[in-house]
C-alpha positions in Angstrom: 8.2 1.1 -12.7 6.4 3.4 -15.1 5.3 0.4 -17.1 3.8 -1.3 -14.1 2.1 1.9 -12.9 0.6 2.5 -16.4 -0.7 -1.0 -16.6 -2.3 -0.9 -13.2 -3.8 2.6 -13.6 -5.2 1.6 -17.0 -6.9 -1.6 -15.7 -10.6 -1.5 -15.0 -10.7 -3.8 -12.0 -14.2 -5.3 -11.5 -14.0 -4.9 -7.7 -11.9 -3.8 -4.8 -10.6 -7.3 -4.1 -9.3 -7.7 -7.6 -7.7 -4.2 -7.6 -5.9 -4.9 -4.3 -4.7 -8.3 -5.4 -3.5 -6.8 -8.7 -1.5 -4.1 -6.9 -0.2 -6.7 -4.4 1.0 -9.0 -7.2 2.7 -6.0 -8.9 4.4 -5.2 -5.6 5.8 -8.7 -5.5 7.1 -8.4 -9.0 8.6 -4.9 -8.4 10.3 -6.1 -5.2 12.0 -8.9 -7.1 12.9 -6.9 -10.2 13.9 -3.6 -8.7 14.9 -4.3 -5.1 16.0 -8.0 -5.3 13.7 -9.0 -2.5 11.2 -11.9 -2.5 7.7 -11.1 -1.5 5.7 -14.4 -1.3 2.7 -13.4 0.7 4.0 -15.1 3.9 4.8 -13.8 7.3 8.5 -14.0 6.5 8.1 -11.6 3.6 7.2 -8.7 5.9 10.9 -8.3 6.7 11.7 -8.0 3.0 8.8 -5.5 2.6 10.4 -3.4 5.4 13.7 -3.4 3.5 12.0 -2.3 0.3 10.1 0.5 2.1 13.4 1.7 3.8 15.1 1.9 0.4 12.1 3.5 -1.2 11.7 6.2 1.5 15.2 7.4 0.7 14.5 7.8 -3.0 11.0 9.4 -3.1 10.6 13.1 -3.6 9.1 15.2 -0.8 5.4 14.3 -0.4 4.5 18.0 -0.8 6.4 18.4 -4.1 4.9 18.4 -7.6 5.8 14.7 -7.8 3.4 13.9 -4.9 1.4 11.6 -7.1 4.3 9.2 -6.9 3.5 8.8 -3.2 -0.1 7.8 -3.9 1.0 5.0 -6.3 3.7 3.7 -4.0 1.4 3.7 -1.0 -1.3 1.8 -3.0 1.3 -0.7 -4.3 3.0 -1.6 -1.1 0.0 -1.1 1.1 -1.9 -3.6 -1.0 0.8 -6.1 -0.5 0.8 -5.6 3.3 -3.0 -5.9 3.3 -3.0 -9.0 1.2 -0.6 -10.8 3.6 -2.9 -9.9 6.5 -6.1 -10.7 4.6 -4.8 -14.1 3.6 -3.5 -14.9 7.1 -6.8 -14.2 8.8 -9.3 -14.7 6.0 -10.2 -11.0 6.1 -12.0 -8.9 3.5 -11.1 -5.7 1.7 -13.6 -2.9 2.1 -13.8 0.9 1.4 -14.2 2.8 4.6 -13.3 6.1 6.2 -10.1 6.3 8.1 -10.9 7.4 11.7 -11.0 11.2 11.8 -10.6 11.3 8.0 -13.0 12.6 5.4 -12.1 10.3 2.6 -12.6 6.6 2.0 -9.7 4.2 1.6 -9.2 0.5 1.4 -9.1 -1.3 4.7 -9.1 -4.9 5.8 -11.9 -6.2 8.0 -10.7 -9.1 10.2 -13.3 -10.4 12.6 -14.7 -6.9 13.2 -11.3 -5.2 13.4 -10.4 -2.7 10.7 -6.8 -2.4 9.6 -5.5 0.3 7.3 -2.4 -1.1 5.6 -2.1 1.8 3.1 -2.1 4.3 5.9 0.6 2.2 7.7 2.8 2.2 4.5 2.3 6.0 4.2 3.4 6.5 7.7 6.4 4.3 7.3 7.5 6.2 4.2 6.9 9.6 5.6 7.8 9.1 9.3 10.6 6.7 9.1 11.7 3.5 10.9 9.7 4.3 14.0 6.7 3.3 11.9 8.1 -0.1 11.0 5.8 -2.5 9.2 7.6 -5.3 11.0 6.6 -3.9 14.4 3.0 -3.3 13.1 2.7 -6.8 11.7 4.0 -8.3 15.0 1.5 -6.2 17.0 -1.4 -7.2 14.8 -0.6 -10.9 14.8 -0.2 -10.9 18.6 -3.6 -9.2 19.1 -5.4 -11.3 16.5 -3.9 -14.6 17.4 -3.7 -17.7 15.3 -4.3 -17.5 11.6 -7.6 -18.6 10.1 -8.0 -22.3 9.3 -8.2 -23.1 5.6 -10.6 -25.8 4.8 
C-alpha cells in the first residue's frame, strides 16, 4: 500500500478528473491485490467495496491518533472509487466544492444539479460503522436519480 500511496501522492495530476480517476484505478488494484475483491466500476462492485471498507475499518488506527494521515489517504482512495462509479453511471462531473456546513473544499460529483460527496460517505462508513453502508447509500442515490445516463 505504501508503494501505491507514494506513487499517487508524488503524481502531479493535471486536473481533478485525472486525480480522481487515478485514485479510483488504484483502489481497484488495491482491492484485488490486498483484499481479493474485484472492483470493476459497475453497480455490482459496490458490494465488494462495502466488504473492503468493512475490513479496512477494523484495521485502521483511531482517526485522532498520530497516524490520522492514513485516514485521509484511505478516504481519498475509496471515495474516489465510489465517486467514479456514480460519475460514470450518470455522466456526472467532479468538482471542488464546500461540504454543506463545512469550511473546506472537497471533491464532489455534480449529477444533473445534485451534489454527492463520496469521500465524506466513505469517511462516515469508516468512522461510524455499518449504519453508514455504501450499499445503502448507492441504492438510495440510484433510486432518486433514476436511470443511468445514455451513452452515445
